[in-house]
C-alpha positions in Angstrom: -36.6 -24.7 15.4 -36.9 -23.2 11.9 -37.5 -19.5 11.2 -41.1 -20.4 10.1 -41.8 -22.1 13.4 -40.4 -19.2 15.3 -42.4 -16.6 13.4 -45.6 -18.8 13.7 -45.1 -19.2 17.4 -44.5 -15.5 18.0 -47.6 -14.5 16.1 -49.8 -17.3 17.4 -49.7 -15.6 20.9 -48.8 -18.9 22.5 -46.8 -17.9 25.6 -46.5 -21.2 27.4 -45.9 -24.8 26.2 -48.9 -27.0 25.8 -49.7 -28.9 29.0 -47.4 -26.6 31.2 -49.0 -24.5 33.9 -47.6 -21.3 35.5 -47.8 -20.8 39.2 -50.7 -19.1 40.9 -50.5 -16.8 43.9 -47.6 -15.1 42.2 -46.4 -11.9 43.9 -44.6 -9.6 41.4 -43.3 -7.2 44.0 -41.5 -10.1 45.8 -40.1 -11.2 42.4 -38.5 -7.8 41.7 -34.7 -7.4 42.1 -31.7 -9.3 40.7 -31.7 -13.0 39.8 -28.6 -15.1 38.8 -29.0 -17.5 36.0 -27.8 -20.9 37.3 -28.7 -22.9 34.2 -30.5 -22.4 30.9 -31.3 -24.1 27.7 -28.9 -22.0 25.5 -30.2 -19.9 22.7 -28.9 -17.3 20.3 -29.4 -14.2 22.4 -27.4 -15.7 25.3 -24.8 -17.6 23.2 -21.3 -17.4 24.8 -22.6 -15.6 27.9 -21.6 -16.3 31.4 -22.2 -14.3 34.6 -25.8 -13.8 33.4 -28.3 -12.0 35.6 -31.8 -10.6 35.2 -32.9 -7.6 37.1 -36.6 -6.7 37.4 -38.1 -3.4 38.6 -41.6 -1.8 38.4 -42.3 0.7 35.6 -44.7 3.5 36.2 -47.3 2.0 33.9 -47.4 -1.2 35.9 -45.3 -3.3 33.5 -42.0 -4.8 34.7 -38.7 -3.4 33.5 -36.3 -6.2 32.6 -32.5 -5.8 32.3 -30.5 -8.8 31.3 -26.8 -8.8 31.6 -24.0 -11.2 30.7 -20.3 -11.5 30.0 -19.4 -12.7 26.5 -16.3 -14.8 27.3 -15.3 -15.0 23.6 -15.3 -11.2 23.0 -14.5 -10.2 26.6 -17.3 -7.7 26.6 -20.5 -7.3 28.6 -23.9 -7.5 26.9 -27.0 -5.8 28.2 -30.6 -6.0 27.0 -33.5 -3.9 28.2 -37.1 -4.9 27.9 -40.4 -5.0 29.6 -42.8 -7.7 30.8 -46.6 -7.6 31.1 -49.0 -10.1 32.5 -50.8 -12.4 30.1 -53.6 -13.2 32.6 -54.3 -12.0 36.2 -51.4 -10.4 38.1 -51.4 -13.3 40.6 -50.5 -15.8 37.8 -46.8 -16.2 36.9 -47.6 -16.1 33.2 -46.0 -13.0 31.5 -44.8 -12.0 28.1 -41.6 -10.1 27.6 -40.4 -7.9 24.8 -36.9 -6.7 24.0 -37.8 -5.8 20.4 -40.7 -3.3 20.2 -44.0 -4.9 19.6 -42.8 -8.5 19.6 -43.4 -10.5 22.8 -42.4 -13.9 24.0 -43.5 -16.1 26.9 -42.0 -15.8 30.4 -43.6 -18.3 32.7 -42.7 -19.1 36.3 -43.2 -22.8 36.8 -41.9 -23.0 40.4 -40.8 -20.6 43.1 -40.1 -21.0 46.8 -41.9 -19.1 49.5 -39.0 -16.7 50.1 -38.7 -15.9 46.3 -35.1 -17.0 46.3 -35.2 -19.8 43.7 -37.3 -20.0 40.5 -37.8 -22.2 37.5 -38.9 -20.3 34.4 -39.8 -21.3 30.9 -40.6 -19.6 27.6 -43.3 -20.3 25.0 -42.0 -23.8 24.2 -39.7 -26.5 25.5 -36.7 -24.8 23.9 -36.5 -22.1 26.7 -35.8 -23.0 30.4 -34.0 -21.2 33.2 -33.0 -22.0 36.7 -32.7 -18.8 38.7 -31.5 -17.9 42.1 -30.8 -14.8 44.2 -27.2 -15.9 44.5 -24.9 -17.4 41.9 -25.3 -21.0 43.1 -28.3 -23.1 44.0 -28.4 -25.8 46.7 -28.3 -29.3 45.3 -31.6 -30.4 46.9 -33.4 -27.4 45.5 -31.8 -27.8 42.1 -32.8 -31.5 41.9 -36.4 -30.6 42.9 -36.7 -28.0 40.2 -35.0 -30.3 37.6 -37.7 -32.9 38.4 -40.4 -30.3 37.9 -38.8 -29.4 34.5 -38.6 -33.1 33.5 -42.2 -33.7 34.6 -43.2 -30.8 32.3 -41.5 -32.3 29.3 -38.2 -30.3 29.3 -35.0 -32.1 28.3 -32.7 -31.2 31.2 -29.7 -32.7 29.4 -29.8 -29.6 27.2 -29.1 -27.3 30.2 -26.0 -25.2 30.1 -24.7 -24.5 33.6 -23.7 -20.9 33.9 -20.4 -19.9 35.3 -20.3 -16.9 37.6 -16.7 -15.7 38.0 -16.8 -12.0 37.3 
């Protein structure tokens, strides 16, 4: 994606890929807590990171505090980013936008989640952003395969996924 495409997408307010639908009946309180990144389509802000997690908590204003952490295996240092997420539509729709850089927001969309809120499939504003998340560092193969099928059915190239190592 070129810089022009990125800037155009950010300012176009598109927060979910065309034809992709976020879950309904979303419960933000059940989503709070720590999630391990099992796999992702890699991008510049997570380049060279393993042991990546995202922790969500409720802010006083009703937005969601986001803390992303990861270990850069090339520099042997931990990286931490803090941001906030707000709902794009109703609070029961898993369609949010997240900001780590002031007024600039990007899409954060839950495409699938189990009833216990222990496994999730999340995408960004386009098909270049996809995450498999779990409450533990590993995901059962049957669940992983089901979520990968959902990703493929929604136009994501799962061959681009980077499988995250959790060894710290």
